[in-house]
C-alpha positions, 0 to 999 in steps of 0.5 A: 499499499502506498502512503501519500509521502511514498507516492509524492517521492516516487512522483518527484523522483521518477518524473522524467524517467524513461518509460517502456515504448516511450516515443520521443526524448526525455526533457532536456536538462541542458541548453545543448540538449534542447538545441539537439531536440530543436534540430531533431524536430526540424529534420523530422519536419523536413523529412515528413514533407519529403515523404508526403511528396514522394508518396503522393507522386507514387500514388498518382502514378500508380492510379494512372493519372496523367503524366507529363510527356516530358517529365522523364527526359527533360533537362529542366526536371533534372536540374530541379531534382538535383538543386532542390535536395542540395537546398534541403541538405543546406537547411539541414547542415547549417543548424547541424554544424552550429550544434557541432560547434556548440558541443565542442566546448572545452570546460576547465575542470574544477578539480584535477586528480594526479594518479602516480603509481 
């Protein structure tokens, strides 16, 4: 039987503990983790847009709806489907590099232990 004090202690100690089948991250405990969460959410948003567009094109092609005659062999479409992924990669790379340099912080240690032996 749980007493109110035990329930309160358990609730406060296990407030942010991982749970089985947990979808998502735990709450951020540092500014770097908040940036990691923001980057994750941004990349997931971009991926959902890409997956939705690709699935729409696949379903449209399988249902036999009209295709443009020059869609497969046009120079313009080849330029477009080369440039768009490059732009997407740039939108992913800049926040990722910012986060990488933010994590590369060298902190002076508070205590140094010298072990001789």
